[in-house]
FIMITOR-577341 format. One record per residue (C-alpha): residue number from 1; residue in one letter; x, y, z. Coordinates in Angstrom, 3 decimals. Example, Ala and Ser with C-alpha at 12.3 -4.5 7.8 and 13.67 -1.06 7.14 Angstrom:
<nulum><n>1</n><res>A</res><c1>12.300</c1><c2>-4.500</c2><c3>7.800</c3></nulum>
<nulum><n>2</n><res>S</res><c1>13.670</c1><c2>-1.060</c2><c3>7.140</c3></nulum>
***
This chain:
<nulum><n>1</n><res>M</res><c1>-1.555</c1><c2>20.911</c2><c3>-4.211</c3></nulum>
<nulum><n>2</n><res>L</res><c1>2.190</c1><c2>21.227</c2><c3>-4.537</c3></nulum>
<nulum><n>3</n><res>L</res><c1>4.173</c1><c2>18.035</c2><c3>-4.986</c3></nulum>
<nulum><n>4</n><res>S</res><c1>6.506</c1><c2>19.279</c2><c3>-2.245</c3></nulum>
<nulum><n>5</n><res>H</res><c1>3.798</c1><c2>18.684</c2><c3>0.371</c3></nulum>
<nulum><n>6</n><res>T</res><c1>3.616</c1><c2>15.017</c2><c3>-0.620</c3></nulum>
<nulum><n>7</n><res>V</res><c1>7.423</c1><c2>14.783</c2><c3>-0.741</c3></nulum>
<nulum><n>8</n><res>D</res><c1>7.718</c1><c2>16.294</c2><c3>2.758</c3></nulum>
<nulum><n>9</n><res>T</res><c1>5.082</c1><c2>13.902</c2><c3>4.096</c3></nulum>
<nulum><n>10</n><res>S</res><c1>6.872</c1><c2>10.953</c2><c3>2.525</c3></nulum>
<nulum><n>11</n><res>A</res><c1>10.111</c1><c2>12.031</c2><c3>4.217</c3></nulum>
<nulum><n>12</n><res>R</res><c1>8.384</c1><c2>12.372</c2><c3>7.616</c3></nulum>
<nulum><n>13</n><res>V</res><c1>6.816</c1><c2>8.928</c2><c3>7.208</c3></nulum>
<nulum><n>14</n><res>A</res><c1>10.191</c1><c2>7.413</c2><c3>6.286</c3></nulum>
<nulum><n>15</n><res>R</res><c1>11.874</c1><c2>8.965</c2><c3>9.340</c3></nulum>
<nulum><n>16</n><res>T</res><c1>9.491</c1><c2>7.545</c2><c3>11.935</c3></nulum>
<nulum><n>17</n><res>R</res><c1>9.180</c1><c2>3.961</c2><c3>13.078</c3></nulum>
<nulum><n>18</n><res>S</res><c1>5.875</c1><c2>4.514</c2><c3>14.879</c3></nulum>
<nulum><n>19</n><res>R</res><c1>2.877</c1><c2>3.117</c2><c3>13.003</c3></nulum>
<nulum><n>20</n><res>T</res><c1>0.592</c1><c2>5.649</c2><c3>14.705</c3></nulum>
<nulum><n>21</n><res>E</res><c1>2.817</c1><c2>8.562</c2><c3>13.673</c3></nulum>
<nulum><n>22</n><res>K</res><c1>3.060</c1><c2>7.286</c2><c3>10.103</c3></nulum>
<nulum><n>23</n><res>I</res><c1>-0.737</c1><c2>7.057</c2><c3>9.882</c3></nulum>
<nulum><n>24</n><res>G</res><c1>-1.044</c1><c2>10.533</c2><c3>11.397</c3></nulum>
<nulum><n>25</n><res>H</res><c1>1.352</c1><c2>12.080</c2><c3>8.867</c3></nulum>
<nulum><n>26</n><res>L</res><c1>-0.371</c1><c2>10.347</c2><c3>5.960</c3></nulum>
<nulum><n>27</n><res>A</res><c1>-3.880</c1><c2>11.248</c2><c3>7.176</c3></nulum>
<nulum><n>28</n><res>S</res><c1>-2.902</c1><c2>14.885</c2><c3>7.677</c3></nulum>
<nulum><n>29</n><res>C</res><c1>-1.536</c1><c2>15.089</c2><c3>4.139</c3></nulum>
<nulum><n>30</n><res>L</res><c1>-4.589</c1><c2>13.359</c2><c3>2.656</c3></nulum>
<nulum><n>31</n><res>Q</res><c1>-6.901</c1><c2>15.828</c2><c3>4.411</c3></nulum>
<nulum><n>32</n><res>Q</res><c1>-5.186</c1><c2>18.698</c2><c3>2.625</c3></nulum>
<nulum><n>33</n><res>I</res><c1>-5.174</c1><c2>17.222</c2><c3>-0.873</c3></nulum>
<nulum><n>34</n><res>P</res><c1>-7.997</c1><c2>18.581</c2><c3>-3.046</c3></nulum>
<nulum><n>35</n><res>H</res><c1>-10.513</c1><c2>15.991</c2><c3>-4.232</c3></nulum>
<nulum><n>36</n><res>A</res><c1>-9.323</c1><c2>16.233</c2><c3>-7.858</c3></nulum>
<nulum><n>37</n><res>E</res><c1>-5.761</c1><c2>15.274</c2><c3>-6.849</c3></nulum>
<nulum><n>38</n><res>L</res><c1>-6.550</c1><c2>12.775</c2><c3>-4.104</c3></nulum>
<nulum><n>39</n><res>A</res><c1>-6.077</c1><c2>9.627</c2><c3>-6.185</c3></nulum>
<nulum><n>40</n><res>T</res><c1>-2.714</c1><c2>10.873</c2><c3>-7.456</c3></nulum>
<nulum><n>41</n><res>G</res><c1>-1.465</c1><c2>12.026</c2><c3>-4.059</c3></nulum>
<nulum><n>42</n><res>S</res><c1>-2.481</c1><c2>8.840</c2><c3>-2.271</c3></nulum>
<nulum><n>43</n><res>A</res><c1>-0.900</c1><c2>6.684</c2><c3>-4.978</c3></nulum>
<nulum><n>44</n><res>Y</res><c1>2.372</c1><c2>8.611</c2><c3>-4.742</c3></nulum>
<nulum><n>45</n><res>L</res><c1>2.365</c1><c2>8.292</c2><c3>-0.949</c3></nulum>
<nulum><n>46</n><res>A</res><c1>1.826</c1><c2>4.553</c2><c3>-1.302</c3></nulum>
<nulum><n>47</n><res>G</res><c1>4.725</c1><c2>4.379</c2><c3>-3.764</c3></nulum>
<nulum><n>48</n><res>Y</res><c1>2.695</c1><c2>3.719</c2><c3>-6.923</c3></nulum>
<nulum><n>49</n><res>L</res><c1>2.108</c1><c2>5.534</c2><c3>-10.169</c3></nulum>
<nulum><n>50</n><res>P</res><c1>-1.591</c1><c2>5.787</c2><c3>-11.055</c3></nulum>
<nulum><n>51</n><res>Q</res><c1>-0.597</c1><c2>4.974</c2><c3>-14.641</c3></nulum>
<nulum><n>52</n><res>G</res><c1>1.272</c1><c2>1.807</c2><c3>-13.702</c3></nulum>
<nulum><n>53</n><res>R</res><c1>4.365</c1><c2>1.303</c2><c3>-15.852</c3></nulum>
<nulum><n>54</n><res>I</res><c1>4.985</c1><c2>4.327</c2><c3>-18.036</c3></nulum>
<nulum><n>55</n><res>G</res><c1>7.916</c1><c2>3.289</c2><c3>-20.210</c3></nulum>
<nulum><n>56</n><res>I</res><c1>10.649</c1><c2>4.928</c2><c3>-18.153</c3></nulum>
<nulum><n>57</n><res>G</res><c1>13.507</c1><c2>2.621</c2><c3>-17.277</c3></nulum>
<nulum><n>58</n><res>P</res><c1>16.827</c1><c2>3.098</c2><c3>-15.505</c3></nulum>
<nulum><n>59</n><res>S</res><c1>18.711</c1><c2>4.211</c2><c3>-18.626</c3></nulum>
<nulum><n>60</n><res>I</res><c1>16.197</c1><c2>6.976</c2><c3>-19.383</c3></nulum>
<nulum><n>61</n><res>L</res><c1>16.219</c1><c2>8.044</c2><c3>-15.745</c3></nulum>
<nulum><n>62</n><res>R</res><c1>20.007</c1><c2>8.298</c2><c3>-15.646</c3></nulum>
<nulum><n>63</n><res>R</res><c1>19.970</c1><c2>10.514</c2><c3>-18.749</c3></nulum>
<nulum><n>64</n><res>S</res><c1>17.117</c1><c2>12.681</c2><c3>-17.453</c3></nulum>
<nulum><n>65</n><res>L</res><c1>18.628</c1><c2>13.862</c2><c3>-14.192</c3></nulum>
<nulum><n>66</n><res>P</res><c1>19.474</c1><c2>17.564</c2><c3>-14.456</c3></nulum>
<nulum><n>67</n><res>E</res><c1>22.597</c1><c2>18.928</c2><c3>-12.804</c3></nulum>
<nulum><n>68</n><res>T</res><c1>20.579</c1><c2>21.707</c2><c3>-11.217</c3></nulum>
<nulum><n>69</n><res>A</res><c1>17.274</c1><c2>21.880</c2><c3>-9.405</c3></nulum>
<nulum><n>70</n><res>A</res><c1>14.569</c1><c2>24.459</c2><c3>-8.847</c3></nulum>
<nulum><n>71</n><res>T</res><c1>15.182</c1><c2>26.599</c2><c3>-5.789</c3></nulum>
<nulum><n>72</n><res>A</res><c1>11.530</c1><c2>26.731</c2><c3>-4.749</c3></nulum>
<nulum><n>73</n><res>P</res><c1>8.691</c1><c2>24.231</c2><c3>-5.158</c3></nulum>
<nulum><n>74</n><res>E</res><c1>6.346</c1><c2>24.944</c2><c3>-8.065</c3></nulum>
<nulum><n>75</n><res>L</res><c1>5.152</c1><c2>21.554</c2><c3>-9.356</c3></nulum>
<nulum><n>76</n><res>S</res><c1>1.625</c1><c2>20.465</c2><c3>-8.506</c3></nulum>
<nulum><n>77</n><res>L</res><c1>0.455</c1><c2>16.878</c2><c3>-8.213</c3></nulum>
<nulum><n>78</n><res>S</res><c1>-1.699</c1><c2>17.476</c2><c3>-11.294</c3></nulum>
<nulum><n>79</n><res>Q</res><c1>1.235</c1><c2>18.727</c2><c3>-13.374</c3></nulum>
<nulum><n>80</n><res>V</res><c1>3.331</c1><c2>15.689</c2><c3>-12.480</c3></nulum>
<nulum><n>81</n><res>D</res><c1>0.419</c1><c2>13.341</c2><c3>-13.180</c3></nulum>
<nulum><n>82</n><res>Q</res><c1>-0.260</c1><c2>15.015</c2><c3>-16.547</c3></nulum>
<nulum><n>83</n><res>T</res><c1>3.385</c1><c2>14.647</c2><c3>-17.536</c3></nulum>
<nulum><n>84</n><res>F</res><c1>3.362</c1><c2>10.960</c2><c3>-16.602</c3></nulum>
<nulum><n>85</n><res>E</res><c1>0.158</c1><c2>10.548</c2><c3>-18.648</c3></nulum>
<nulum><n>86</n><res>Q</res><c1>1.913</c1><c2>12.130</c2><c3>-21.648</c3></nulum>
<nulum><n>87</n><res>V</res><c1>4.889</c1><c2>9.821</c2><c3>-21.176</c3></nulum>
<nulum><n>88</n><res>T</res><c1>2.531</c1><c2>6.833</c2><c3>-21.005</c3></nulum>
<nulum><n>89</n><res>R</res><c1>0.819</c1><c2>7.797</c2><c3>-24.271</c3></nulum>
<nulum><n>90</n><res>T</res><c1>4.115</c1><c2>8.379</c2><c3>-26.097</c3></nulum>
<nulum><n>91</n><res>S</res><c1>4.806</c1><c2>5.552</c2><c3>-28.518</c3></nulum>
<nulum><n>92</n><res>G</res><c1>6.167</c1><c2>4.825</c2><c3>-31.943</c3></nulum>
<nulum><n>93</n><res>S</res><c1>9.346</c1><c2>5.865</c2><c3>-33.646</c3></nulum>
<nulum><n>94</n><res>G</res><c1>11.353</c1><c2>8.238</c2><c3>-31.476</c3></nulum>
<nulum><n>95</n><res>A</res><c1>9.273</c1><c2>7.517</c2><c3>-28.367</c3></nulum>
<nulum><n>96</n><res>T</res><c1>12.309</c1><c2>7.125</c2><c3>-26.118</c3></nulum>
<nulum><n>97</n><res>A</res><c1>13.636</c1><c2>10.557</c2><c3>-27.071</c3></nulum>
<nulum><n>98</n><res>R</res><c1>10.213</c1><c2>12.156</c2><c3>-26.551</c3></nulum>
<nulum><n>99</n><res>R</res><c1>9.806</c1><c2>10.451</c2><c3>-23.157</c3></nulum>
<nulum><n>100</n><res>L</res><c1>13.277</c1><c2>11.618</c2><c3>-22.186</c3></nulum>
<nulum><n>101</n><res>H</res><c1>12.424</c1><c2>15.182</c2><c3>-23.225</c3></nulum>
<nulum><n>102</n><res>L</res><c1>9.212</c1><c2>15.150</c2><c3>-21.136</c3></nulum>
<nulum><n>103</n><res>L</res><c1>11.002</c1><c2>13.753</c2><c3>-18.092</c3></nulum>
<nulum><n>104</n><res>V</res><c1>13.947</c1><c2>16.177</c2><c3>-18.358</c3></nulum>
<nulum><n>105</n><res>A</res><c1>11.520</c1><c2>19.118</c2><c3>-18.564</c3></nulum>
<nulum><n>106</n><res>L</res><c1>9.613</c1><c2>17.875</c2><c3>-15.506</c3></nulum>
<nulum><n>107</n><res>L</res><c1>12.707</c1><c2>17.222</c2><c3>-13.396</c3></nulum>
<nulum><n>108</n><res>A</res><c1>14.208</c1><c2>20.607</c2><c3>-14.342</c3></nulum>
<nulum><n>109</n><res>R</res><c1>11.219</c1><c2>22.253</c2><c3>-12.640</c3></nulum>
<nulum><n>110</n><res>A</res><c1>11.565</c1><c2>20.123</c2><c3>-9.485</c3></nulum>
<nulum><n>111</n><res>T</res><c1>13.538</c1><c2>20.877</c2><c3>-6.351</c3></nulum>
<nulum><n>112</n><res>R</res><c1>16.327</c1><c2>18.445</c2><c3>-5.436</c3></nulum>
<nulum><n>113</n><res>S</res><c1>14.108</c1><c2>16.612</c2><c3>-2.903</c3></nulum>
<nulum><n>114</n><res>E</res><c1>11.289</c1><c2>16.421</c2><c3>-5.480</c3></nulum>
<nulum><n>115</n><res>Q</res><c1>13.712</c1><c2>15.050</c2><c3>-8.087</c3></nulum>
<nulum><n>116</n><res>E</res><c1>14.876</c1><c2>12.344</c2><c3>-5.681</c3></nulum>
<nulum><n>117</n><res>F</res><c1>11.288</c1><c2>11.475</c2><c3>-4.757</c3></nulum>
<nulum><n>118</n><res>L</res><c1>10.164</c1><c2>11.260</c2><c3>-8.394</c3></nulum>
<nulum><n>119</n><res>V</res><c1>13.107</c1><c2>9.084</c2><c3>-9.415</c3></nulum>
<nulum><n>120</n><res>R</res><c1>12.466</c1><c2>6.693</c2><c3>-6.494</c3></nulum>
<nulum><n>121</n><res>L</res><c1>8.751</c1><c2>6.678</c2><c3>-7.351</c3></nulum>
<nulum><n>122</n><res>L</res><c1>9.445</c1><c2>5.886</c2><c3>-11.010</c3></nulum>
<nulum><n>123</n><res>M</res><c1>11.819</c1><c2>3.083</c2><c3>-10.039</c3></nulum>
<nulum><n>124</n><res>G</res><c1>9.400</c1><c2>1.619</c2><c3>-7.489</c3></nulum>
<nulum><n>125</n><res>E</res><c1>11.948</c1><c2>2.301</c2><c3>-4.764</c3></nulum>
<nulum><n>126</n><res>L</res><c1>9.983</c1><c2>4.630</c2><c3>-2.515</c3></nulum>
<nulum><n>127</n><res>R</res><c1>10.914</c1><c2>2.954</c2><c3>0.742</c3></nulum>
<nulum><n>128</n><res>Q</res><c1>9.089</c1><c2>4.848</c2><c3>3.451</c3></nulum>
<nulum><n>129</n><res>G</res><c1>7.201</c1><c2>2.147</c2><c3>5.295</c3></nulum>
<nulum><n>130</n><res>S</res><c1>3.738</c1><c2>3.297</c2><c3>4.185</c3></nulum>
<nulum><n>131</n><res>L</res><c1>2.468</c1><c2>-0.104</c2><c3>3.245</c3></nulum>
<nulum><n>132</n><res>E</res><c1>-1.048</c1><c2>-0.806</c2><c3>2.045</c3></nulum>
<nulum><n>133</n><res>G</res><c1>-2.418</c1><c2>-1.273</c2><c3>5.550</c3></nulum>
<nulum><n>134</n><res>L</res><c1>-1.045</c1><c2>2.074</c2><c3>6.720</c3></nulum>
<nulum><n>135</n><res>M</res><c1>-2.463</c1><c2>3.853</c2><c3>3.693</c3></nulum>
<nulum><n>136</n><res>A</res><c1>-5.856</c1><c2>2.204</c2><c3>4.166</c3></nulum>
<nulum><n>137</n><res>E</res><c1>-5.966</c1><c2>3.373</c2><c3>7.783</c3></nulum>
<nulum><n>138</n><res>A</res><c1>-4.714</c1><c2>6.845</c2><c3>6.870</c3></nulum>
<nulum><n>139</n><res>I</res><c1>-7.325</c1><c2>7.167</c2><c3>4.128</c3></nulum>
<nulum><n>140</n><res>G</res><c1>-10.061</c1><c2>6.187</c2><c3>6.543</c3></nulum>
<nulum><n>141</n><res>K</res><c1>-8.772</c1><c2>8.612</c2><c3>9.160</c3></nulum>
<nulum><n>142</n><res>G</res><c1>-7.917</c1><c2>11.435</c2><c3>6.788</c3></nulum>
<nulum><n>143</n><res>R</res><c1>-10.943</c1><c2>11.338</c2><c3>4.492</c3></nulum>
<nulum><n>144</n><res>G</res><c1>-13.835</c1><c2>10.399</c2><c3>6.766</c3></nulum>
<nulum><n>145</n><res>G</res><c1>-13.778</c1><c2>6.619</c2><c3>6.653</c3></nulum>
<nulum><n>146</n><res>P</res><c1>-15.061</c1><c2>4.207</c2><c3>4.025</c3></nulum>
<nulum><n>147</n><res>D</res><c1>-18.604</c1><c2>4.389</c2><c3>5.356</c3></nulum>
<nulum><n>148</n><res>R</res><c1>-18.723</c1><c2>8.008</c2><c3>4.212</c3></nulum>
<nulum><n>149</n><res>C</res><c1>-17.084</c1><c2>7.164</c2><c3>0.862</c3></nulum>
<nulum><n>150</n><res>G</res><c1>-13.758</c1><c2>8.631</c2><c3>1.889</c3></nulum>
<nulum><n>151</n><res>A</res><c1>-11.870</c1><c2>5.521</c2><c3>0.859</c3></nulum>
<nulum><n>152</n><res>L</res><c1>-9.731</c1><c2>5.152</c2><c3>-2.170</c3></nulum>
<nulum><n>153</n><res>R</res><c1>-9.370</c1><c2>1.774</c2><c3>-3.735</c3></nulum>
<nulum><n>154</n><res>M</res><c1>-6.894</c1><c2>0.391</c2><c3>-6.166</c3></nulum>
<nulum><n>155</n><res>D</res><c1>-7.548</c1><c2>-2.134</c2><c3>-8.863</c3></nulum>
<nulum><n>156</n><res>A</res><c1>-5.054</c1><c2>-4.702</c2><c3>-10.049</c3></nulum>
<nulum><n>157</n><res>G</res><c1>-3.538</c1><c2>-2.076</c2><c3>-12.359</c3></nulum>
<nulum><n>158</n><res>R</res><c1>-2.761</c1><c2>0.077</c2><c3>-9.319</c3></nulum>
<nulum><n>159</n><res>R</res><c1>-5.068</c1><c2>2.867</c2><c3>-10.450</c3></nulum>
<nulum><n>160</n><res>P</res><c1>-6.598</c1><c2>4.446</c2><c3>-7.385</c3></nulum>
<nulum><n>161</n><res>E</res><c1>-10.278</c1><c2>5.252</c2><c3>-7.665</c3></nulum>
<nulum><n>162</n><res>R</res><c1>-12.433</c1><c2>7.447</c2><c3>-5.472</c3></nulum>
<nulum><n>163</n><res>C</res><c1>-15.629</c1><c2>5.984</c2><c3>-4.101</c3></nulum>
<nulum><n>164</n><res>G</res><c1>-18.653</c1><c2>8.036</c2><c3>-5.154</c3></nulum>
<nulum><n>165</n><res>H</res><c1>-21.563</c1><c2>9.182</c2><c3>-3.017</c3></nulum>
<nulum><n>166</n><res>G</res><c1>-24.232</c1><c2>6.658</c2><c3>-2.166</c3></nulum>
<nulum><n>167</n><res>G</res><c1>-21.795</c1><c2>3.776</c2><c3>-2.533</c3></nulum>
<nulum><n>168</n><res>T</res><c1>-21.461</c1><c2>4.091</c2><c3>-6.312</c3></nulum>
<nulum><n>169</n><res>D</res><c1>-18.008</c1><c2>3.329</c2><c3>-7.641</c3></nulum>
<nulum><n>170</n><res>L</res><c1>-16.403</c1><c2>5.610</c2><c3>-10.149</c3></nulum>
<nulum><n>171</n><res>G</res><c1>-14.685</c1><c2>2.729</c2><c3>-11.865</c3></nulum>
<nulum><n>172</n><res>H</res><c1>-13.972</c1><c2>-0.936</c2><c3>-11.634</c3></nulum>
<nulum><n>173</n><res>S</res><c1>-12.199</c1><c2>-1.258</c2><c3>-8.303</c3></nulum>
<nulum><n>174</n><res>R</res><c1>-11.812</c1><c2>-4.123</c2><c3>-5.893</c3></nulum>
<nulum><n>175</n><res>T</res><c1>-13.020</c1><c2>-4.230</c2><c3>-2.307</c3></nulum>
<nulum><n>176</n><res>R</res><c1>-9.576</c1><c2>-4.138</c2><c3>-0.710</c3></nulum>
<nulum><n>177</n><res>P</res><c1>-8.148</c1><c2>-0.628</c2><c3>-0.245</c3></nulum>
<nulum><n>178</n><res>F</res><c1>-5.025</c1><c2>-1.494</c2><c3>-2.234</c3></nulum>
<nulum><n>179</n><res>Q</res><c1>-4.942</c1><c2>-4.519</c2><c3>-4.481</c3></nulum>
<nulum><n>180</n><res>T</res><c1>-1.614</c1><c2>-5.964</c2><c3>-5.625</c3></nulum>
***
């Protein structure tokens, strides 16, 4: 799924004050996200990176912002997630420069609204009012409810995990939908 769909949903959620409308927007988006990208999309909507901290701070972000932006959306949730995984794994001598290069390349392919969303996401400043409770309700509504294993859960490291069929977890997650 294109990142732009998640960005648009985030903007709609931020614009409304109604809890019911927020849940509706989130649930609608979650219904459209393919299973393989669901953990990433739901984490982004909740304002978290699945990877946790990835070694990108304010100084790297300031240097990574391109002067231009893509004119049409092309980035998928998977592409963004893969780039953040690469950034996370980058270490050693010259790691800052390599992280900067990866982030500049990603942001150059993003539209202006996607760039703004990604920067706010990286800084933990995605203020849209989709708190844990809203996301838990939206997940239940959008993915068939926890009794049908539609719930996502987050462990203390903020890595969302998908519940498997027959109640089997696909990882070590907690019982609360989003654990802080």
